[in-house]
C-alpha positions in Angstrom: 94.8 37.7 121.3 92.0 40.0 120.3 89.6 38.1 118.1 89.3 41.1 115.8 93.0 41.0 115.1 92.7 37.3 114.1 89.8 38.3 111.8 91.9 41.0 110.3 94.7 38.5 109.5 92.2 36.2 107.8 90.6 39.1 105.8 94.0 40.3 104.7 95.0 36.8 103.5 91.7 36.6 101.6 92.3 40.1 100.2 95.8 39.1 99.1 94.5 35.9 97.4 91.7 37.7 95.7 94.1 40.4 94.5 96.4 37.8 93.0 93.6 36.0 91.3 92.3 39.3 89.9 95.8 40.2 88.7 96.1 36.9 86.9 92.6 37.4 85.4 93.6 40.8 84.1 96.9 39.5 82.8 95.4 36.5 81.0 92.5 38.7 79.6 95.0 41.4 78.4 97.2 38.7 76.7 94.1 37.3 75.0 93.1 40.7 73.7 96.6 41.4 72.3 96.6 37.9 70.7 93.2 38.6 69.2 94.3 41.6 67.2 97.8 40.8 65.8 99.1 43.7 63.7 96.2 45.8 64.9 97.4 46.6 68.4 96.7 50.3 67.9 93.1 49.4 68.4 93.9 48.7 72.0 95.0 52.3 72.8 98.2 53.7 74.5 98.9 50.4 76.3 99.7 48.9 72.9 102.7 51.3 72.5 104.3 49.8 75.7 103.5 46.3 74.5 105.1 46.7 71.1 108.2 48.4 72.6 108.6 45.5 75.1 108.1 42.9 72.4 110.8 44.5 70.3 113.2 44.6 73.4 112.4 40.9 74.0 113.1 40.0 70.3 116.4 42.0 70.3 117.5 40.4 73.6 116.7 36.9 72.3 118.7 37.6 69.2 121.6 38.8 71.3 121.5 35.5 73.3 121.6 33.5 70.0 124.7 35.5 69.0 126.3 34.8 72.4 125.4 31.1 72.1 127.1 31.1 68.7 130.2 32.7 70.4 130.2 29.9 73.0 130.0 27.2 70.3 132.9 28.9 68.5 134.9 29.1 71.8 134.4 25.3 72.2 135.6 24.8 68.6 138.5 27.1 69.1 139.5 25.2 72.2 139.7 21.9 70.3 141.5 23.5 67.3 144.0 25.2 69.6 144.8 22.0 71.5 145.2 20.1 68.2 147.4 22.8 66.7 149.5 22.9 69.9 150.2 19.2 69.7 151.1 19.4 66.0 153.3 22.4 66.5 155.1 20.9 69.4 156.0 17.8 67.3 157.3 20.0 64.4 159.1 22.4 66.7 160.8 19.5 68.4 162.0 18.1 65.1 163.3 21.3 63.6 166.5 21.5 65.8 167.3 17.9 64.7 166.9 18.7 61.0 169.0 21.8 61.4 171.7 19.9 63.3 171.8 17.2 60.5 172.1 19.9 57.8 174.7 21.9 59.7 176.8 18.8 60.5 176.8 17.7 56.8 177.4 21.3 55.5 180.4 21.8 57.7 182.2 19.1 55.8 181.6 20.8 52.4 184.0 23.3 51.0 181.3 25.4 49.3 179.9 26.4 52.7 183.2 26.8 54.6 183.4 30.6 54.5 179.8 31.0 55.6 180.1 28.5 58.4 183.7 29.3 59.4 182.8 30.7 62.8 180.8 27.6 63.7 183.6 25.3 62.5 186.1 27.0 64.8 183.8 26.8 67.8 183.1 23.1 67.1 186.8 22.3 66.7 187.4 23.8 70.1 184.5 22.0 71.7 185.0 18.5 70.3 188.3 17.8 72.2 186.6 18.8 75.4 183.8 16.5 74.7 186.1 13.6 73.9 188.1 14.3 77.0 185.0 14.2 79.2 183.9 11.0 77.6 187.3 9.5 78.0 187.3 10.3 81.7 183.9 8.6 82.1 185.2 5.4 80.4 188.3 5.5 82.5 186.4 5.8 85.7 184.0 3.1 84.7 187.0 0.7 84.1 188.6 1.5 87.5 188.1 -1.0 90.3 186.8 0.5 93.5 188.9 0.3 96.6 186.5 0.4 99.5 183.5 2.5 100.2 185.2 5.9 100.0 187.0 4.9 96.8 183.7 3.8 95.3 182.1 7.1 96.4 184.9 9.2 95.0 184.8 7.4 91.7 181.0 7.8 91.4 181.2 11.5 92.3 183.9 12.2 89.6 181.9 10.1 87.1 178.8 12.2 87.7 180.8 15.4 87.2 182.3 14.2 83.9 179.0 12.8 82.7 177.4 16.2 83.3 180.2 17.9 81.4 179.9 15.4 78.5 176.1 16.0 78.3 176.6 19.7 78.4 179.3 19.6 75.7 177.1 17.3 73.6 174.2 19.7 73.9 176.3 22.7 73.0 177.7 20.8 70.0 174.2 20.0 68.7 173.2 23.7 69.2 176.2 24.7 67.1 175.4 22.3 64.3 171.7 23.5 64.5 172.8 27.1 64.3 175.0 26.4 61.3 172.1 24.6 59.6 169.7 27.5 60.4 172.1 30.0 58.9 172.6 28.0 55.8 168.8 27.7 55.3 168.3 31.5 55.6 166.6 33.0 52.5 169.6 35.2 51.7 171.8 32.2 51.3 169.4 30.2 49.1 171.6 30.6 46.0 174.7 29.2 47.8 173.2 25.7 47.8 171.9 25.8 44.2 173.0 22.7 42.3 174.7 21.2 45.4 173.9 17.7 46.6 172.6 19.2 49.8 170.2 21.5 48.0 167.2 19.1 48.7 168.1 18.7 52.4 168.4 22.5 52.8 165.1 23.0 51.0 163.3 20.5 53.2 164.7 22.4 56.3 163.6 25.7 54.9 160.1 24.4 54.0 159.7 22.8 57.5 160.7 26.1 59.2 158.3 28.0 56.9 155.5 25.5 57.7 156.2 25.8 61.5 156.1 29.6 61.3 152.8 29.5 59.4 151.4 27.1 61.9 152.5 29.4 64.8 150.9 32.4 63.1 147.7 30.4 62.6 147.8 29.3 66.3 148.4 32.9 67.4 145.3 34.0 65.3 143.2 31.3 66.9 144.3 32.4 70.4 143.6 36.0 69.6 140.1 35.1 68.4 139.6 33.1 71.6 140.8 36.0 73.7 138.4 38.4 72.0 135.5 36.1 72.4 136.2 35.5 76.1 136.7 39.2 76.8 133.6 40.2 74.9 133.0 43.5 73.0 131.2 45.4 75.7 131.0 46.0 79.5 129.1 42.8 80.1 132.2 40.7 79.3 132.4 37.4 77.5 129.5 35.4 76.1 128.7 33.6 79.3 128.3 36.8 81.3 126.4 38.4 78.4 123.9 35.5 78.4 123.4 35.8 82.2 122.8 39.6 81.9 120.5 39.1 79.0 118.5 36.4 80.7 118.0 38.7 83.7 116.9 41.5 81.3 114.5 39.1 79.5 113.0 38.1 82.8 112.4 41.8 83.6 110.9 42.3 80.1 108.6 39.4 80.5 107.5 40.7 83.9 106.9 44.1 82.3 104.9 42.5 79.5 102.7 40.8 82.1 102.2 44.1 83.7 101.1 45.6 80.4 98.7 42.7 79.9 97.3 43.4 83.4 96.8 47.1 82.7 94.9 46.3 79.5 92.8 43.6 81.1 91.9 46.0 84.0 90.9 48.7 81.5 88.7 46.2 79.6 87.0 44.9 82.8 86.5 48.5 84.1 84.3 49.2 81.1 86.4 51.7 79.2 84.3 52.9 76.2 86.9 52.0 73.5 86.5 48.3 74.4 82.8 48.2 73.6 83.5 47.1 70.0 86.5 44.9 70.8 85.0 42.6 73.4 83.1 39.5 72.3 80.1 37.9 74.0 82.1 35.2 75.7 84.2 38.0 77.3 81.3 39.1 79.4 81.9 36.2 81.9 85.4 37.4 82.4 84.3 41.0 82.9 81.7 40.0 85.5 84.2 37.8 87.3 86.6 40.7 87.4 84.1 43.1 88.7 82.9 40.7 91.4 86.5 40.1 92.5 87.0 43.9 92.7 83.9 44.3 94.8 85.0 41.4 97.1 88.4 43.1 97.5 86.7 46.4 98.3 84.5 44.6 100.8 87.5 43.0 102.5 89.2 46.4 102.7 86.1 48.0 104.2 85.8 45.2 106.8 89.5 45.4 107.6 89.3 49.2 108.0 86.3 49.0 110.3 87.9 46.4 112.5 91.1 48.4 112.7 89.1 51.5 113.5 87.2 49.6 116.2 90.5 48.3 117.7 92.0 51.9 117.6 88.9 53.3 119.4 89.2 50.6 122.1 92.9 51.2 122.4 92.2 55.0 122.9 89.5 54.2 125.5 92.0 51.9 127.3 94.5 54.8 127.3 91.9 57.1 128.8 91.0 54.6 131.5 94.7 54.3 132.3 95.1 58.0 132.5 92.0 58.3 134.7 93.5 55.7 137.1 96.7 57.7 137.1 94.8 60.9 138.0 93.0 59.2 140.8 96.2 57.8 142.2 97.8 61.3 142.1 94.7 62.8 143.8 94.9 60.2 146.6 98.6 61.0 147.1 97.8 64.7 147.1 95.0 64.2 149.7 97.4 62.2 151.9 100.1 64.9 151.6 97.6 67.6 152.6 96.5 65.7 155.7 100.1 65.2 156.8 100.7 68.9 156.3 97.7 69.8 158.5 98.9 67.5 161.3 102.4 69.0 161.2 101.0 72.5 161.4 99.0 71.5 164.5 102.1 70.0 166.1 104.0 73.2 165.4 101.3 75.3 167.2 101.2 72.9 170.2 105.0 73.0 170.4 105.1 76.9 170.3 102.4 77.1 173.0 104.4 74.7 175.3 107.5 76.9 174.7 105.6 80.0 175.9 104.4 78.1 179.1 107.9 77.0 179.9 109.3 80.6 179.3 107.0 81.9 182.1 108.7 79.7 184.6 112.1 81.4 183.9 
């Protein structure tokens, strides 16, 4: 490897390190100057406008992150509230059919409610015999003695069928009782139970249903709030995505602020006139360091350029030498070709003379 190329690599590394050190010096110096004149940034010139704008963007973004974090805390609270409400509502919702069925069963035996509940009474009267028949079949099969494997298998199969029928009839019966109780507890029939001994039971059912409905509305409201928070109000989505986007934006803002610091520091080190009354005696050391670093970088660049130019010249010289050798090679080839042509012409002349001599003998 050409020693000059190795030297260029070393100089480029030193230049890179010097540039980074100088950039950090500019940035730290610029930050110190901004911190030295809080509220008086206009003294620092146009760069201060960019600084104040970026500081406002930074404060606004940090405020938005705090709002998003508050949304996340609320989402966690909502998750716990919703799970608790779902457990409570599930218990109440499971109990309401039982209360309705108890009310409906008792009300069907009362004359006062007979007209209102007549349709349910008729269905129940048709269903009860079927239920009793299915139960009777199950008891009858249970009492039978099995006669061999196939007899036992047939008995069990029939028993399973009738047990299924009995369970279905029992479930339908409970549903009819519950439907009767629900109808009796409807607000439009409230006066029908006034003064009756079942008034308290019906009021308890009505209050329980109202409580369950209110709880369900409350749960729906919590779920809607949770959905809105997860979805977010803008294109960035929910709070987690908003925070990620804001953190990326804040990182960019901080980078831009560092760039503004660097610009101000570079202006101060360069000796801009407006800094004469702003710099303090202790800043002179920083200014001198910055200038020396700048001169060193310029020196590295001059040395690199000289070495690159030297290498380029040598490469061009090498190209010329290569082309000269190619020309010499072509010239040798041309000389050889010309010699061969001369020999061939001489052979042609000798051959033609011989032909003439032979022709005289004819």
